[in-house]
C-alpha positions in Angstrom: 25.6 -1.3 -25.7 24.9 -0.4 -22.0 22.6 -2.4 -19.8 20.2 -0.3 -17.8 17.2 -1.1 -15.8 13.9 0.0 -17.3 12.9 1.0 -13.8 14.4 0.8 -10.3 12.3 0.2 -7.3 13.9 0.6 -3.9 11.7 -1.4 -1.4 12.1 -0.6 2.3 10.0 -0.6 5.4 9.6 -2.0 8.9 10.7 -5.5 9.6 7.7 -7.8 9.5 5.7 -5.5 7.3 6.0 -7.8 4.2 9.1 -6.7 2.3 10.2 -10.2 1.5 6.7 -11.1 0.2 6.7 -8.0 -1.9 10.2 -8.8 -3.4 9.1 -12.4 -4.1 6.0 -11.0 -5.9 8.1 -8.6 -7.9 10.5 -11.5 -8.8 7.6 -13.5 -10.1 6.6 -10.5 -12.2 10.0 -10.5 -13.9 11.9 -8.0 -11.7 15.6 -8.7 -11.0 15.5 -8.6 -7.2 18.3 -8.1 -4.6 17.4 -8.2 -0.9 19.2 -6.7 2.1 21.7 -4.9 0.0 24.0 -2.8 2.2 23.1 0.8 1.6 26.7 1.8 1.2 26.8 -0.4 -1.9 23.8 1.1 -3.7 25.9 3.4 -5.9 28.4 0.8 -6.8 25.7 -1.8 -7.6 23.7 0.5 -9.8 26.9 1.8 -11.5 27.7 -1.8 -12.5 24.5 -1.9 -14.5 26.2 0.2 -17.1 28.6 -2.7 -17.7 27.4 -4.6 -20.7 28.5 -7.9 -19.1 26.0 -7.4 -16.3 23.2 -8.2 -18.8 20.5 -6.7 -16.5 18.2 -4.7 -18.8 14.8 -5.2 -17.2 13.1 -3.9 -14.1 15.2 -4.0 -10.9 14.0 -4.1 -7.3 16.4 -3.6 -4.3 15.3 -4.3 -0.7 17.0 -2.3 2.0 16.3 -2.3 5.8 17.6 -0.8 9.0 20.3 -3.3 9.8 22.9 -0.6 9.6 21.4 2.0 12.0 24.5 4.2 11.7 23.7 5.0 8.1 22.1 8.3 7.0 19.0 7.1 5.3 18.3 10.5 3.9 21.1 9.8 1.4 18.9 7.2 -0.2 16.5 10.0 -1.2 19.4 11.9 -2.8 20.5 8.7 -4.6 17.0 8.3 -6.1 17.0 11.9 -7.2 20.3 11.5 -8.9 19.2 8.3 -10.8 16.1 10.1 -12.0 18.3 13.0 -13.1 20.3 10.5 -15.2 17.2 9.2 -16.9 16.9 6.0 -14.8 13.3 6.0 -13.4 13.7 5.2 -9.7 11.2 5.3 -6.9 10.9 4.4 -3.2 8.2 2.1 -1.8 7.8 2.0 1.9 6.0 -0.8 3.8 4.7 -0.4 7.3 2.2 -1.8 9.8 0.9 -0.9 13.3 3.3 -1.6 16.2 1.0 -4.1 17.8 0.6 -6.0 14.6 4.4 -6.2 14.1 4.8 -7.4 17.7 2.2 -10.1 17.1 3.9 -11.2 13.9 7.3 -11.6 15.5 5.8 -13.3 18.5 3.9 -15.8 16.3 6.8 -16.6 14.1 9.4 -16.5 16.9 11.7 -14.7 14.6 14.2 -12.2 16.0 13.8 -8.5 15.1 17.1 -7.3 13.5 17.5 -4.5 16.0 16.5 -6.5 19.1 18.9 -8.0 21.6 19.2 -9.2 25.1 19.2 -5.5 26.2 16.7 -4.2 23.6 13.2 -5.7 23.8 11.1 -6.2 20.7 8.8 -3.2 21.4 11.8 -0.9 21.7 13.4 -2.4 18.6 10.3 -1.7 16.5 10.1 1.8 17.8 13.8 2.5 17.1 13.5 1.0 13.6 10.5 3.3 12.9 12.6 6.3 14.0 15.6 5.3 11.9 13.6 4.8 8.7 11.5 8.0 9.1 13.3 9.8 6.3 12.4 7.0 3.9 8.8 6.9 5.1 8.4 10.7 4.7 9.8 10.7 1.1 8.3 7.4 -0.2 6.5 7.5 -3.5 4.3 4.7 -2.5 3.2 3.7 1.0 1.7 0.2 1.7 0.2 -0.5 5.1 0.0 -4.2 5.7 -1.6 -4.1 9.1 -4.8 -5.8 8.0 -3.8 -7.0 4.5 -4.2 -10.6 3.6 -1.4 -12.4 1.6 -3.3 -12.4 -1.7 -4.3 -8.8 -1.2 -0.7 -7.8 -0.7 0.4 -9.6 -3.8 -2.4 -7.8 -5.8 -1.3 -4.5 -4.3 2.4 -5.1 -5.3 1.3 -6.3 -8.8 -0.8 -3.3 -9.5 0.6 -0.5 -7.4 4.3 -1.3 -7.7 4.9 -3.6 -10.7 2.1 -2.0 -12.8 2.0 -5.1 -14.8 -1.5 -4.4 -16.2 -2.3 -2.2 -19.2 -1.7 1.5 -18.7 -4.4 3.4 -16.8 -5.2 4.3 -13.2 -6.1 1.4 -10.9 -8.7 2.3 -8.3 -8.7 0.7 -4.8 -11.9 1.0 -2.9 -11.5 0.1 0.7 -14.1 -0.1 3.5 -13.0 0.2 7.1 -14.2 1.0 10.6 -13.0 4.1 12.3 -12.8 2.3 15.6 -10.1 0.1 14.1 -8.0 3.0 12.8 -7.8 5.0 9.6 -5.9 3.3 6.7 -2.6 5.1 6.5 -2.1 4.4 2.8 -5.4 6.0 1.6 -5.3 8.9 -0.8 -8.8 10.0 0.1 -10.9 9.1 3.2 -14.6 9.6 3.2 -16.4 9.5 6.6 -20.0 8.1 6.3 -20.8 7.8 10.0 -23.5 10.5 9.6 -25.6 8.0 7.6 -28.4 5.8 9.1 -26.8 2.9 10.9 -28.2 -0.6 10.3 -26.4 -1.6 13.5 -29.2 -0.1 15.5 -31.7 -2.5 13.9 -31.3 -5.8 15.8 -32.4 -7.9 12.9 -29.6 -6.4 10.7 -26.7 -6.7 13.1 -25.6 -10.1 12.0 -25.3 -9.1 8.4 -22.8 -6.9 6.5 -23.2 -4.4 3.7 -22.8 -7.2 1.2 -25.9 -9.0 2.4 -29.3 -8.3 0.9 -31.2 -7.2 4.1 -28.6 -4.5 4.8 -28.4 -3.5 1.1 -32.1 -3.2 0.9 -32.3 -1.0 4.0 -29.5 1.3 3.0 -30.7 1.5 -0.6 -33.9 3.1 0.7 -32.2 5.8 2.6 -32.1 9.2 0.7 -29.0 10.3 2.6 -27.1 7.1 1.6 -28.0 7.6 -2.0 -26.9 11.3 -1.8 -23.6 10.3 -0.3 -22.9 7.7 -3.0 -23.8 10.3 -5.7 -21.5 12.9 -4.2 -18.5 10.6 -3.8 -19.0 9.2 -7.3 -19.2 12.7 -8.8 -16.1 13.7 -6.9 -14.1 10.7 -8.2 -15.5 11.1 -11.8 -14.2 14.7 -11.8 -10.8 14.1 -10.2 -9.6 10.6 -11.5 -8.9 12.0 -15.0 -6.7 14.7 -13.3 -4.7 12.1 -11.5 -4.3 10.1 -14.7 -3.1 13.2 -16.5 -0.4 13.5 -13.8 0.7 10.0 -14.6 -0.7 8.4 -11.4 -1.2 4.7 -11.8 -3.0 4.0 -8.5 -5.5 5.8 -6.3 -6.8 4.5 -3.0 -10.2 5.6 -1.7 -11.2 4.6 1.8 -14.8 4.7 3.0 -15.2 4.6 6.7 -18.1 4.0 9.1 -18.0 3.1 12.8 -17.3 -0.6 12.7 -16.6 -1.2 9.0 -19.4 -3.8 8.6 -22.4 -2.1 7.1 -22.5 1.4 5.6 -18.9 1.6 4.3 -19.1 -1.9 2.9 -22.4 -1.2 1.1 -21.1 2.1 -0.4 -17.8 0.5 -1.6 -19.8 -2.2 -3.3 -22.0 0.4 -5.1 -19.0 2.5 -6.2 -17.1 -0.6 -7.3 -20.0 -1.7 -9.5 -20.3 1.8 -11.0 -16.6 2.1 -11.9 -16.4 -1.5 -13.1 -19.2 -0.7 -15.6 -17.0 2.2 -16.8 -14.2 -0.3 -17.5 -12.1 1.0 -14.6 -9.6 -1.3 -13.0 -11.0 -1.7 -9.5 -9.6 -3.5 -6.5 -12.1 -4.0 -3.6 -11.0 -4.6 0.0 -13.3 -4.8 3.0 -10.7 -4.5 5.8 -12.8 -5.1 8.9 -15.2 -7.9 7.9 
């Protein structure tokens, strides 16, 4: 009897973007995890899984990085295609973060970037690593941007988006954000609500967020806000079943206003309540509050 992984996840991404945390989370969820496997050994490693003595029959996660910059990373894509062709479900997850966030993380932890040296400063190492891993980023099945993700949020994302440990069905992430802090790179749909009445211009509402009653009461009385909620809700009601029919397990919806404090937060709350009442699996994140 051959031993085969039920599913293979190749986890890659930029150093400092949370790959080790993701692998630890997958290991806690029952994955057999191998980190920093030399890419040249991928084929040999997976071939050994056909050996009954390996006794690896569950889900498998392999972490790879850019420590071998001479390697042609496009070959990883071919490798994944070949595995899928053999009936072994395989996919690529790519983790990333903004350059300034990565720089701050390395500075705070005082860890050395794997591509930095006395002649290659940290900023250049991060830029070079992004270039080297571009083929993986472009072809990844799942992107996870950890720039503004808290530890428990990242673990939830890994559990639902990668491990898919919950019952079958599409998980819906609703994320509020501020455009002035950048658009989330891992969003499937982005809705711009900056055209709506802005509580920020009412001095008495400035200290609050869209989760607070004074702001909620103000926005709940605005016809344009209610129209926007209805249209986004109707759009998602129509298209979510189409994504489920295409075997999607995760959909990320980002709602953005200027600062990410009032309008986007309120609308995410209303949408989350609506879809929770319909027994949807909902993850709520308010990135900028």
